N, C-alpha and C positions, 0 to 999 in steps of 0.2 A: 421814064423818070427814075433817077437814082436817088435813093434815100440817103440823107446825111444825118440820120438820127444818132445821137450820142447819149448813152446812158449816164446816169450820175457817176457810176463807178469809173467809166472810161474817162470822163472829164476830170474827176478827182485824181486818178492815176496819172493822167497826162500832166496836170498841174504839179503834182509832186515831183515827177521826173524833170519837168522843165525848170521848176524853181530850184530843185536840188542842183542841177547842172549849172544854172545861172550863178548860184552862190557857192559853188564848188563843195557841196556836201553829198554824202551818200543818201539815197532815198530813204533808208531806214532811220536816218537821223531827223527826218522832218515830221513834226507833230502837226497834223492837219487842223488842230484847234488852237494852235499858238499864233499870235499876231506875226505877220510876215516881217514887221519891223524888228522883231526879236532876232531875226536871222540877218539883219543888216541890209534888208531890201531898201534901196534908196530910190530917188526919183528917176535916175537913169535906168535902173533895173525895171521900174514900174512901166516906163515908156516902152522898153523892149518887150516886157511881158504882154502889154496890151497889143503890140504889133504881132507877136507870136500867136496870141489868142485869135486875133482877126484872121490871120492866115490859116490856122488850123481849123477853126470852126466856121469860117466864112460869115462872120457877124461883126458889127461895129461895136467896139467898147471904148469908153473914155480912158485916157491915160491915168485917170485917178482911180481906176478900178481897185488897185491895191490898198487904197485908203477907204474907199467906199465899202469894200468887202475885205476886211483886213486879215481874214484867215482863209486857208485853202478850203475849209469846209463851207464857209459862207460864200466864197467866190464860186465854188463848184455848184452850189445850189442856184445861185444867180445865173451862171452860164447854162446850166441845164434848162432853166426856165426860158432863157433867151433863145437857145438853140431849138427848143421844142416849139416856141412861137414861130420861129423861122420855118421849121418843117411844116407846121400847119398852114402857114401862109403859102408856101410853095405848093402844097397839095391842092389848096383851094384855087390857086391861080391855074395850075395844071388842069384841074377839072373844069374850070370855067372856059378854057380854050379848047377843050376836047370835044 
């Protein structure tokens, strides 16, 4: 079994890099506590971001994630929780079939 555990820091750093590239800013210009809307993140960006998150972390997220969790800090906390739940589920299933 391969672990897909992601720490809060890994998730936050990935979000900063992904969003910075998406809006064409340097990573050091991104404030993790600022609303993403302040950076001009629109619905097209949000849909792209949700798809990127699903691919990177192998979890389902709604396209409204940028509005439900409007800062990188809030979003990274949510994604950490969701990826941790997925990891626990995977371990339980693996152990049940072993």
